[in-house]
N, C-alpha and C positions, 0 to 999 in steps of 0.2 A: 668166563671162568672157568672157561677150560684148559685143560692141562696144570689145573690146580691137583695137586696132590697129598693125601695127610698120610702120619703113618698114626698110631692109635699102640700103645706100649701099656700091657695090657698084667696086671700084677694080682696078687691073692685078696690085697685089702688086708689091715687089721683092726683090731681094739685099739690097738697101743698110738697112740697121737703120735710119739715120736716114730716111728715105724712109715706111717704116713709121709711126716713130713721128710722122711729119707729120699722114701719113691718121690714127691714132689723136686725132690732138689736131682734130683736124676736127670727129671723131666726136664727140668733146667738149663743140665750140661749138655746132653742131646740138644736142644733146641740150639745153643751157643755154638755147640759144633756142627750142626747143621748152617746154622747162619753164618759159619766160615767158612763156608768150602763152597770154591766156586761154581763145581756144579751139581749146586742142588737140590735133592734129588727131589723136597719137602717140604710144601709149602707150609708147614703145621703138623708140630709133632703133641701130641697129647697123652697124659696118662690114666686109664682108665682101671678100677676096680671092680672084681666077680665079687665082695661080700668083706660086709661089716664097716666099710669105708666107701664116699663118694672122688670123686665123681661116678657114680657103675658105667658098669658098657655102654646100654643101651643108649644112656644121657648121651655121652659122651659123641656115639655116632647119631643118634639121631641132629645132633646141634651141626653136626659137620655138614650133614646133606642138608643140613634147612640153611646151610653161611652157603652152599653152592658145588661143595664135594662131592665128588661120584666116585671117585676111585682112593681106597681103603686100604692099607697097607696093616694087616692086626700080627704086634710082634708079642708071643706072650713070654712075658720074664719068670717062664716055671722051668727049674736046669731041668728036670724027665719028666720025659712026657707022661703025664697020668692021667684022671677022673677030668682037668680043666684044659688042659690041651685039647685030647685025644678025644672027649665027647660035649662038655660044656661051651665051652668057644664056641666051635664047630654048629653046635645045636642053636646059641642063639646070634650067633650072626646067620645062620637062614632064615630064624624068624624077624631081622629086621630086613633081610630082603625080602620076603613076603611082605613086608606095612613099606618099602620105601624099592620100591623098581628097579630105580633106576640106579639102584647101588650096587657098586661093584667092589669087591673085595680077593684079597686074597692073606691067608692066615704064614706066617715065614715061621720059618724052623724055632724050634727055642733051641735056646743057650747048649746044652749039653749035644745039639746033634750037628754043632758046629766039629771040623773036623781039628782044630786047632783047643777047643775047648781043654782038652787036658790036658796039652799042654801051659796052657795060659794057670791053669788051674794050679799045677806043677811047682811053676814058677810064684805062685803068689805064696805058698806053701814054706819057698826057700825064702824068700825075700825078708817071711817074719819068724828067722830065728833067732 
């Protein structure tokens, strides 16, 4: 089971069923892209929520660890680095690390931290005129 690496995409979660379905659909799209990639980085991609919806971050991480994953990348699906990105997710991951000593994780940058994010947003605006 070595060299198995998972990506967990973390969203806020919503009380609105349609929003949570949109997130699930997005995770399926990521898995499709990953499976079509010849240099497949991740063995598995999962979605997790922080509030209002399931599965919660802690449950997803626990299940991955019980399935033999030790390396997990966390991708905060928040545009900017507010409370959830700067404090909530790191604190939750440290608590999980205390419970599961074998857990190795890294928290990836949020979308707006990417150099090309502003250009992407501008292009999207132009395309929707």
